[in-house]
MARBAKE-935926 format. One line per 3 residues: number of its first residue (from 1); their letters; for each residue x, y, z of N, C-alpha, C. Coordinates in steps of 0.1 Angstrom, whole numbers, plus 5000, padded with zeros to 4 digits. Example, Ala and Ser with C-alpha at 12.3 -4.5 7.8 and 13.67 -1.06 7.14 Angstrom:
% residues 2
1 = as = 5132:4943:5078:5123:4955:5078:5132:4967:5078; 5128:4978:5071:5137:4989:5071:5129:5000:5079
END
This chain:
% residues 321
1 = xxx = 4886:4820:5288:4888:4816:5275:4891:4829:5266; 4901:4828:5258:4904:4839:5249:4894:4840:5237; 4889:4851:5235:4879:4853:5224:4886:4853:5211
4 = xxx = 4880:4847:5201:4885:4847:5187:4884:4860:5181; 4891:4863:5170:4890:4876:5163:4875:4877:5158; 4869:4867:5154:4855:4867:5149:4846:4872:5160
7 = xxx = 4848:4866:5172:4840:4870:5184:4842:4885:5188; 4854:4889:5188:4857:4903:5191:4851:4913:5182; 4852:4909:5169:4846:4918:5158:4831:4918:5160
10 = xxx = 4825:4906:5162:4810:4906:5164:4805:4914:5176; 4813:4913:5187:4810:4921:5199:4811:4936:5196; 4821:4940:5188:4822:4954:5184:4810:4959:5176
13 = xxx = 4806:4951:5167:4794:4954:5158:4782:4956:5167; 4780:4946:5176:4769:4946:5185:4768:4959:5194; 4780:4964:5197:4781:4976:5205:4781:4989:5197
16 = xxx = 4778:4987:5184:4777:4999:5175:4790:5004:5171; 4801:4997:5172:4815:5001:5168:4818:4997:5154; 4826:5005:5148:4830:5003:5134:4840:4992:5133
19 = xxx = 4838:4983:5123:4848:4973:5119:4851:4977:5104; 4863:4978:5100:4866:4983:5087:4860:4974:5076; 4855:4981:5066:4847:4975:5055:4855:4973:5042
22 = xxx = 4866:4980:5041:4874:4978:5029:4889:4980:5032; 4897:4973:5023:4911:4972:5026:4919:4975:5013; 4928:4984:5012:4938:4986:5001:4949:4977:5005
25 = xxx = 4951:4966:4998:4961:4955:5003:4974:4956:4996; 4976:4965:4986:4988:4966:4979:4986:4965:4964; 4996:4964:4957:5010:4961:4958:5017:4974:4962
28 = xxx = 5028:4973:4971:5036:4985:4974:5042:4992:4962; 5045:5005:4963:5051:5012:4952:5042:5012:4939; 5029:5011:4941:5020:5011:4930:5008:5021:4931
31 = xxx = 5010:5031:4939:4999:5041:4940:4990:5039:4952; 4993:5030:4961:4985:5028:4973:4984:5041:4982; 4995:5048:4983:4994:5060:4992:4986:5071:4985
34 = xxx = 4987:5072:4972:4979:5082:4965:4964:5079:4966; 4961:5066:4965:4947:5062:4966:4942:5064:4980; 4950:5061:4990:4946:5063:5004:4943:5078:5006
37 = xxx = 4952:5087:5001:4950:5101:5004:4937:5106:4997; 4934:5101:4985:4922:5106:4978:4909:5101:4985; 4909:5088:4988:4897:5082:4994:4894:5089:5008
40 = xxx = 4904:5091:5016:4901:5096:5029:4897:5111:5029; 4897:5117:5017:4892:5131:5016:4877:5131:5012; 4872:5119:5009:4857:5118:5006:4849:5118:5018
43 = xxx = 4838:5126:5019:4830:5127:5031:4823:5114:5035; 4821:5105:5026:4814:5092:5030:4824:5081:5033; 4837:5084:5034:4847:5074:5037:4855:5079:5049
46 = xxx = 4859:5069:5058:4868:5072:5069:4880:5063:5068; 4892:5068:5068:4904:5061:5069:4912:5067:5080; 4918:5059:5089:4926:5065:5100:4938:5072:5095
49 = xxx = 4943:5082:5104:4955:5089:5101:4967:5079:5099; 4967:5068:5106:4978:5059:5105:4976:5050:5092; 4984:5053:5082:4984:5045:5070:4994:5033:5074
52 = xxx = 4990:5021:5069:4998:5009:5071:4997:5005:5086; 4985:5001:5090:4984:4996:5103:4991:4983:5105; 4993:4975:5094:5000:4963:5093:4994:4952:5102
55 = xxx = 4982:4954:5107:4977:4945:5118:4975:4931:5113; 4971:4928:5101:4968:4915:5096:4980:4908:5090; 4992:4915:5090:5004:4909:5084:5016:4912:5093
58 = xxx = 5015:4910:5106:5026:4914:5115:5038:4905:5112; 5036:4893:5107:5047:4884:5104:5056:4890:5093; 5051:4899:5085:5059:4905:5075:5067:4917:5080
61 = xxx = 5066:4920:5092:5073:4932:5098:5079:4928:5112; 5089:4920:5111:5095:4915:5124:5102:4926:5132; 5105:4937:5125:5112:4948:5132:5104:4958:5140
64 = xxx = 5090:4955:5140:5082:4965:5148:5085:4965:5163; 5085:4977:5169:5088:4978:5183:5075:4982:5191; 5075:4980:5204:5064:4984:5212:5061:4998:5211
67 = xxx = 5071:5007:5208:5068:5021:5207:5063:5025:5193; 5062:5016:5184:5057:5020:5171:5041:5021:5172; 5035:5030:5163:5021:5033:5165:5012:5021:5160
70 = xxx = 5017:5011:5154:5008:5000:5149:5002:4993:5161; 4989:4989:5160:4982:4983:5171:4987:4968:5173; 4986:4964:5185:4990:4950:5189:4979:4941:5190
73 = xxx = 4967:4946:5194:4955:4938:5197:4944:4942:5187; 4934:4933:5186:4923:4936:5177:4915:4948:5183; 4914:4949:5197:4907:4960:5203:4914:4973:5200
76 = xxx = 4928:4973:5200:4935:4985:5196:4933:4989:5182; 4933:4978:5174:4931:4980:5159:4917:4986:5156; 4907:4981:5162:4893:4986:5160:4892:5000:5165
79 = xxx = 4899:5004:5176:4899:5017:5181:4903:5028:5171; 4911:5024:5161:4915:5033:5151:4903:5038:5143; 4892:5031:5142:4881:5034:5134:4869:5040:5143
82 = xxx = 4872:5042:5156:4861:5047:5164:4856:5061:5160; 4864:5070:5154:4859:5083:5150:4850:5082:5138; 4849:5071:5131:4841:5070:5119:4826:5072:5122
85 = xxx = 4819:5079:5114:4805:5080:5116:4798:5067:5111; 4786:5065:5115:4778:5053:5112:4775:5053:5097; 4775:5065:5090:4771:5065:5076:4784:5065:5067
88 = xxx = 4795:5063:5073:4808:5063:5065:4813:5049:5063; 4819:5047:5051:4826:5034:5049:4840:5035:5055; 4844:5026:5064:4857:5026:5070:4866:5017:5063
91 = xxx = 4879:5021:5062:4888:5012:5055:4902:5016:5059; 4912:5008:5055:4926:5011:5057:4935:5006:5046; 4947:5010:5046:4957:5007:5035:4970:5001:5041
94 = xxx = 4973:4989:5038:4985:4982:5043:4990:4974:5031; 5000:4979:5023:5004:4972:5011:5010:4958:5013; 5015:4955:5025:5021:4942:5027:5010:4931:5028
97 = xxx = 4997:4935:5029:4987:4925:5030:4986:4916:5017; 4989:4921:5006:4988:4914:4994:4999:4902:4993; 5011:4905:4998:5021:4895:4998:5020:4885:5009
100 = xxx = 5014:4889:5020:5012:4880:5032:5004:4868:5028; 5008:4856:5032:5001:4844:5030:4989:4842:5040; 4989:4850:5050:4979:4849:5061:4969:4860:5061
103 = xxx = 4972:4872:5056:4963:4883:5058:4949:4881:5053; 4948:4875:5041:4935:4874:5035:4925:4867:5044; 4929:4855:5049:4921:4847:5058:4918:4855:5071
106 = xxx = 4929:4862:5076:4927:4869:5089:4917:4880:5087; 4917:4887:5076:4907:4898:5074:4893:4892:5073; 4892:4880:5066:4879:4874:5064:4873:4870:5077
109 = xxx = 4881:4866:5087:4876:4862:5100:4870:4874:5107; 4875:4886:5105:4870:4898:5112:4859:4904:5103; 4861:4904:5090:4851:4911:5081:4849:4903:5069
112 = xxx = 4840:4893:5069:4838:4884:5057:4833:4892:5045; 4826:4903:5048:4820:4911:5037:4830:4922:5031; 4842:4921:5036:4852:4932:5032:4853:4933:5017
115 = xxx = 4856:4945:5012:4859:4947:4998:4874:4950:4998; 4880:4944:4988:4895:4944:4987:4899:4951:4975; 4909:4960:4976:4915:4967:4965:4929:4964:4963
118 = xxx = 4933:4959:4952:4947:4956:4949:4952:4964:4937; 4964:4968:4937:4970:4976:4926:4983:4968:4922; 4984:4965:4909:4996:4958:4904:5004:4967:4895
121 = xxx = 5017:4964:4895:5027:4972:4887:5036:4963:4880; 5041:4967:4869:5051:4959:4861:5062:4955:4870; 5066:4942:4871:5075:4937:4882:5089:4944:4882
124 = xxx = 5095:4945:4871:5109:4951:4871:5109:4965:4876; 5099:4973:4871:5098:4987:4876:5095:4988:4891; 5086:4978:4895:5083:4978:4909:5096:4975:4918
127 = xxx = 5104:4966:4914:5116:4963:4921:5126:4975:4922; 5127:4982:4911:5136:4993:4910:5130:5004:4920; 5117:5006:4919:5111:5016:4928:5112:5012:4942
130 = xxx = 5111:5000:4945:5112:4995:4959:5126:4997:4964; 5136:4995:4956:5150:4997:4959:5153:5011:4963; 5148:5021:4955:5149:5035:4958:5142:5039:4971
133 = xxx = 5131:5033:4973:5123:5035:4986:5131:5030:4998; 5137:5019:4997:5146:5013:5008:5158:5022:5010; 5163:5028:5000:5175:5037:5001:5170:5049:5009
136 = xxx = 5158:5054:5005:5153:5066:5012:5151:5064:5027; 5147:5052:5030:5143:5049:5044:5156:5043:5052; 5167:5043:5045:5180:5038:5051:5179:5023:5055
139 = xxx = 5170:5016:5049:5169:5002:5051:5180:4995:5042; 5182:5001:5030:5192:4996:5021:5203:5006:5020; 5215:5001:5019:5227:5010:5018:5234:5009:5004
142 = xxx = 5231:4997:4997:5238:4995:4984:5230:5002:4973; 5236:5012:4967:5229:5021:4957:5227:5014:4944; 5235:5004:4941:5234:4996:4928:5224:4985:4930
145 = xxx = 5213:4984:4923:5203:4974:4925:5208:4960:4922; 5216:4958:4912:5221:4945:4909:5230:4940:4921; 5238:4949:4926:5246:4945:4938:5238:4942:4950
148 = xxx = 5227:4950:4952:5218:4949:4963:5211:4935:4963; 5207:4931:4951:5200:4919:4949:5210:4907:4952; 5222:4908:4947:5232:4898:4949:5235:4896:4963
151 = xxx = 5237:4908:4970:5240:4907:4984:5229:4901:4993; 5217:4904:4989:5205:4899:4996:5205:4883:4995; 5208:4879:4983:5207:4864:4980:5218:4857:4989
154 = xxx = 5229:4863:4990:5240:4857:4999:5236:4856:5013; 5227:4866:5018:5223:4866:5032:5209:4860:5034; 5204:4852:5024:5191:4847:5024:5187:4840:5037
157 = xxx = 5196:4832:5043:5194:4825:5055:5193:4834:5067; 5199:4846:5066:5199:4855:5078:5188:4865:5078; 5181:4866:5067:5170:4877:5067:5156:4871:5067
160 = xxx = 5148:4875:5077:5134:4870:5077:5126:4875:5065; 5129:4887:5060:5121:4892:5049:5131:4896:5038; 5128:4891:5026:5136:4894:5014:5129:4905:5006
163 = xxx = 5137:4915:5003:5131:4927:4995:5130:4924:4981; 5139:4916:4975:5139:4915:4960:5136:4901:4955; 5129:4894:4963:5126:4880:4960:5116:4878:4949
166 = xxx = 5116:4867:4942:5106:4863:4932:5092:4863:4938; 5091:4859:4951:5078:4859:4958:5071:4872:4957; 5078:4883:4956:5071:4896:4956:5063:4898:4944
169 = xxx = 5066:4891:4933:5058:4894:4921:5050:4882:4916; 5047:4873:4925:5038:4862:4922:5023:4867:4923; 5020:4876:4914:5007:4883:4915:4995:4874:4914
172 = xxx = 4995:4865:4905:4984:4856:4903:4981:4848:4916; 4992:4843:4922:4990:4835:4935:4985:4844:4946; 4990:4857:4947:4986:4866:4957:4971:4869:4956
175 = xxx = 4966:4871:4943:4952:4874:4941:4943:4862:4944; 4948:4850:4941:4941:4838:4944:4937:4837:4959; 4946:4841:4967:4943:4840:4982:4931:4849:4985
178 = xxx = 4930:4860:4979:4919:4869:4982:4906:4865:4975; 4907:4859:4963:4895:4854:4957:4890:4842:4964; 4899:4834:4970:4894:4822:4978:4887:4827:4991
181 = xxx = 4892:4838:4997:4886:4842:5009:4874:4850:5008; 4873:4858:4996:4862:4867:4995:4853:4866:4982; 4858:4858:4973:4851:4857:4960:4856:4869:4951
184 = xxx = 4855:4867:4938:4860:4877:4929:4852:4890:4929; 4839:4889:4932:4831:4901:4932:4834:4911:4943; 4841:4907:4953:4845:4915:4964:4860:4920:4963
187 = xxx = 4866:4917:4952:4880:4921:4950:4881:4929:4937; 4886:4941:4938:4889:4950:4927:4904:4951:4924; 4907:4947:4912:4921:4947:4908:4924:4959:4899
190 = xxx = 4933:4968:4903:4936:4979:4895:4950:4977:4889; 4954:4985:4879:4967:4984:4873:4973:4998:4874; 4986:4998:4879:4993:5011:4881:4993:5020:4869
193 = xxx = 4995:5014:4857:4995:5021:4845:4982:5029:4842; 4971:5023:4845:4958:5029:4844:4957:5041:4854; 4962:5039:4866:4961:5049:4876:4969:5061:4873
196 = xxx = 4981:5059:4867:4989:5070:4863:4983:5077:4851; 4977:5070:4842:4972:5076:4830:4960:5084:4832; 4951:5079:4841:4939:5087:4844:4935:5085:4859
199 = xxx = 4942:5094:4867:4940:5094:4881:4925:5094:4885; 4918:5104:4880:4904:5106:4884:4895:5094:4880; 4896:5089:4868:4888:5078:4864:4890:5066:4873
202 = xxx = 4902:5063:4877:4905:5052:4886:4899:5054:4899; 4900:5065:4905:4895:5067:4919:4880:5067:4918; 4874:5071:4908:4859:5071:4907:4854:5056:4905
205 = xxx = 4862:5049:4899:4859:5034:4898:4859:5028:4912; 4869:5032:4920:4870:5027:4933:4858:5031:4942; 4854:5044:4940:4842:5049:4948:4830:5041:4944
208 = xxx = 4828:5038:4932:4816:5030:4928:4817:5016:4934; 4829:5010:4934:4831:4997:4940:4827:4997:4955; 4830:5008:4961:4827:5010:4976:4813:5014:4978
211 = xxx = 4805:5016:4968:4791:5021:4969:4790:5034:4976; 4798:5044:4973:4797:5057:4978:4796:5066:4966; 4792:5079:4968:4789:5088:4957:4802:5091:4949
214 = xxx = 4802:5087:4936:4814:5090:4928:4814:5103:4921; 4804:5111:4924:4803:5124:4917:4809:5135:4926; 4811:5132:4939:4817:5142:4948:4832:5145:4944
217 = xxx = 4835:5158:4942:4849:5161:4939:4859:5156:4949; 4870:5150:4945:4881:5146:4953:4894:5152:4949; 4902:5155:4959:4916:5161:4956:4924:5150:4950
220 = xxx = 4929:5152:4938:4937:5142:4931:4951:5142:4937; 4957:5130:4937:4971:5129:4942:4978:5119:4933; 4989:5124:4927:4995:5116:4916:5001:5103:4922
223 = xxx = 4998:5092:4915:5003:5079:4919:5018:5079:4920; 5024:5070:4927:5038:5069:4931:5047:5072:4919; 5057:5081:4920:5067:5083:4910:5080:5078:4916
226 = xxx = 5089:5072:4907:5102:5068:4911:5111:5081:4913; 5116:5083:4925:5123:5095:4928:5135:5092:4936; 5144:5102:4938:5156:5101:4946:5155:5112:4956
229 = xxx = 5159:5109:4969:5158:5119:4979:5169:5129:4978; 5165:5142:4977:5174:5153:4975:5179:5158:4989; 5169:5158:4999:5172:5163:5012:5168:5152:5022
232 = xxx = 5177:5144:5027:5174:5133:5036:5168:5138:5049; 5173:5150:5054:5167:5155:5067:5153:5160:5065; 5149:5166:5055:5135:5170:5053:5127:5158:5050
235 = xxx = 5132:5148:5043:5124:5136:5040:5121:5129:5054; 5130:5128:5063:5128:5121:5075:5118:5129:5084; 5118:5143:5083:5109:5151:5091:5095:5149:5086
238 = xxx = 5093:5150:5072:5079:5148:5067:5074:5134:5069; 5083:5124:5068:5078:5110:5070:5075:5108:5085; 5082:5113:5094:5079:5112:5108:5065:5118:5111
241 = xxx = 5063:5130:5106:5050:5136:5108:5039:5128:5101; 5041:5123:5089:5031:5116:5082:5027:5103:5089; 5037:5096:5094:5034:5083:5101:5031:5084:5115
244 = xxx = 5034:5096:5122:5032:5098:5136:5040:5088:5144; 5053:5088:5141:5061:5077:5147:5063:5078:5162; 5062:5090:5168:5064:5092:5182:5055:5102:5187
247 = xxx = 5054:5103:5201:5044:5113:5206:5046:5127:5201; 5058:5132:5200:5061:5145:5195:5056:5147:5181; 5059:5137:5172:5054:5138:5158:5039:5138:5158
250 = xxx = 5033:5130:5166:5018:5129:5166:5012:5142:5171; 5018:5148:5181:5013:5161:5186:5014:5172:5175; 5026:5172:5169:5028:5182:5158:5018:5180:5147
253 = xxx = 5015:5167:5143:5006:5164:5132:4992:5169:5136; 4988:5167:5149:4975:5171:5153:4974:5186:5153; 4984:5193:5157:4984:5208:5157:4983:5213:5143
256 = xxx = 4990:5207:5134:4989:5212:5120:4975:5210:5114; 4969:5198:5117:4956:5195:5112:4946:5205:5118; 4948:5209:5131:4938:5218:5137:4938:5232:5131
259 = xxx = 4948:5236:5124:4948:5250:5119:4949:5251:5104; 4949:5239:5097:4949:5240:5083:4938:5230:5077; 4934:5233:5065:4925:5225:5058:4932:5213:5051
262 = xxx = 4925:5202:5048:4931:5191:5042:4937:5195:5028; 4930:5203:5021:4935:5207:5007:4948:5215:5009; 4948:5224:5019:4960:5232:5021:4972:5223:5025
265 = xxx = 4970:5213:5034:4981:5204:5037:4985:5196:5025; 4976:5192:5017:4979:5184:5005:4988:5192:4996; 4983:5204:4993:4991:5213:4983:5005:5216:4989
268 = xxx = 5005:5219:5002:5018:5223:5008:5028:5211:5008; 5023:5199:5011:5032:5188:5011:5037:5185:4997; 5028:5186:4987:5032:5184:4973:5043:5193:4969
271 = xxx = 5041:5206:4972:5052:5216:4969:5065:5213:4976; 5064:5209:4989:5076:5206:4996:5083:5194:4990; 5076:5184:4986:5082:5172:4980:5088:5175:4967
274 = xxx = 5082:5182:4959:5087:5185:4945:5098:5194:4945; 5099:5204:4954:5109:5215:4953:5121:5213:4963; 5118:5206:4974:5129:5205:4984:5134:5190:4986
277 = xxx = 5124:5181:4987:5128:5168:4992:5133:5159:4980; 5125:5158:4969:5128:5148:4959:5135:5154:4947; 5143:5146:4940:5149:5149:4928:5147:5137:4918
280 = xxx = 5152:5139:4906:5151:5128:4896:5161:5117:4900; 5157:5104:4898:5166:5093:4901:5176:5091:4890; 5186:5083:4892:5195:5080:4881:5188:5071:4871
283 = xxx = 5193:5071:4859:5187:5063:4848:5188:5048:4852; 5178:5040:4849:5178:5026:4853:5189:5018:4845; 5194:5008:4850:5203:4999:4844:5195:4990:4834
286 = xxx = 5195:4994:4821:5186:4988:4811:5189:4973:4809; 5202:4969:4811:5205:4955:4809:5199:4947:4821; 5200:4953:4833:5194:4946:4844:5179:4945:4843
289 = xxx = 5173:4956:4839:5158:4956:4837:5154:4945:4827; 5162:4944:4816:5158:4934:4806:5160:4920:4812; 5170:4918:4820:5172:4905:4827:5161:4902:4836
292 = xxx = 5156:4912:4844:5145:4910:4853:5132:4906:4846; 5130:4913:4835:5117:4911:4828:5117:4897:4822; 5129:4892:4817:5130:4878:4812:5127:4868:4824
295 = xxx = 5132:4872:4835:5130:4863:4847:5115:4863:4851; 5108:4874:4850:5095:4875:4855:5084:4872:4844; 5089:4869:4832:5079:4867:4821:5069:4857:4824
298 = xxx = 5073:4846:4830:5063:4835:4834:5053:4840:4843; 5056:4848:4853:5046:4854:4862:5036:4863:4855; 5042:4871:4845:5033:4880:4838:5023:4872:4829
301 = xxx = 5028:4861:4823:5020:4852:4815:5009:4846:4824; 5012:4842:4836:5002:4836:4845:4992:4846:4849; 4996:4859:4852:4987:4869:4855:4977:4872:4844
304 = xxx = 4983:4873:4832:4975:4876:4820:4964:4865:4818; 4967:4853:4820:4957:4842:4819:4947:4842:4830; 4952:4845:4842:4943:4845:4854:4933:4857:4854
307 = xxx = 4937:4868:4849:4928:4880:4849:4922:4882:4835; 4926:4874:4825:4921:4876:4812:4924:4890:4806; 4936:4894:4808:4941:4907:4803:4955:4906:4798
310 = xxx = 4958:4912:4787:4971:4910:4780:4982:4919:4787; 4987:4914:4798:4998:4922:4805:5011:4921:4797; 5013:4911:4789:5025:4909:4782:5027:4921:4772
313 = xxx = 5016:4925:4765:5017:4936:4756:5017:4949:4764; 5009:4950:4775:5008:4963:4783:5022:4966:4788; 5029:4957:4793:5042:4959:4800:5054:4956:4791
316 = xxx = 5052:4953:4778:5063:4952:4769:5070:4939:4769; 5064:4929:4776:5070:4916:4777:5070:4908:4764; 5061:4912:4755:5060:4905:4742:5071:4910:4732
319 = xxx = 5079:4919:4737:5090:4924:4728:5104:4921:4734; 5104:4911:4743:5117:4908:4749:5126:4900:4740; 5121:4893:4731:5129:4885:4722:5133:4872:4727
END
């Protein structure tokens, strides 16, 4: 008889193995990578080198290959947390979990006491940032966002995952799934604007939510900025090392970690990105951004009501006319 995920997780706990206790579930392009980097530098927290395990939302990533580093089984997934000490909080970050209709319940089956961290961003800015990210990763080839969205709509029946769909910004509905699975007290909702405005205060709020020492200094990492790739070759090299996409990249990453401190690696990567890899993106199409905000206003109203916070004013939707 095949063991359920709950049984496998229970057996792992009984054997003294770590089952992750917190999850950064998204939203993508909203500072999840920066938060991941800051949290994993805290001595009372363990997060695996592999960001975006994607384990609980495999249906959102139909292009995954057997050679990709993401785990296929729960046993392989839990092995990612084997290096964690007993006194550390273990967690992971996979931004697609927020959008997945199945991830919340799957996580609850493995870890019903999990603490969930979600970060939300103004929808139109998110889509623009997502488009630039897809261009960087060579997933998207159309440089004009309006044309990219129109082209995707024409191919809707052919694509298993839509990059620019309305479903991506159904924030209230996405949060309801996690509140239903874990209750509101186990879900921390952050806002990208707050993260950008006060990096340190936001991460310390997260540390308190995770019940770890929030007075320990952490290396700050600026939340996601909308950028344009200046050097595609250097971008692909640093991304391959960061994600450990193949045995060579994983070996190189291990060698670099063996001879450098985390702070030195962080500072070096920040310098490389700012001076060599990234440049300023083109100005946004303001007419398109206005059209998108008008389209998404209903979702922002729903989110404001659901979380009892005025996102209409925060994101400028009250001035659309």
